[in-house]
C-alpha positions in Angstrom: -2.3 14.5 5.3 -4.3 16.8 3.0 -4.6 15.8 -0.6 -5.2 18.2 -3.5 -8.2 16.2 -4.7 -10.0 16.7 -1.4 -10.8 20.3 -2.4 -12.2 19.0 -5.7 -14.4 16.6 -3.8 -15.7 19.4 -1.6 -16.6 21.4 -4.7 -18.4 18.4 -6.1 -20.3 17.9 -2.9 -21.6 21.5 -2.8 -22.5 21.7 -6.5 -26.3 21.8 -6.9 -26.1 20.2 -10.4 -23.6 17.5 -9.5 -23.5 14.2 -11.3 -22.5 10.8 -9.9 -18.9 10.6 -8.7 -16.6 8.4 -10.7 -13.0 8.3 -9.5 -10.5 7.0 -12.0 -6.7 6.6 -11.6 -3.7 4.4 -11.6 -3.4 1.5 -9.2 -2.3 2.1 -5.6 -2.5 5.9 -5.6 -5.0 6.3 -2.7 -8.4 6.4 -4.5 -10.1 4.2 -1.8 -8.4 6.0 1.0 -9.4 9.5 -0.1 -13.0 8.4 -0.6 -13.2 6.8 2.8 -11.6 9.8 4.4 -14.0 12.2 2.6 -17.0 10.1 3.7 -15.7 10.0 7.3 -15.2 13.8 7.5 -18.2 15.0 5.5 -21.0 12.6 6.3 -22.4 11.0 9.5 -22.9 7.6 7.9 -21.1 5.9 5.0 -21.3 2.5 3.4 
């Protein structure tokens, strides 16, 4: 499943002047899932 926010996360990752990522939103909308998926796809190691 591809989420619209994933493209925003990719833009954030490739921005040279990026700031720390803060993800706000309502309860139970997939915030944790999208961050885990982003980490799994884009990085070798995640915490």
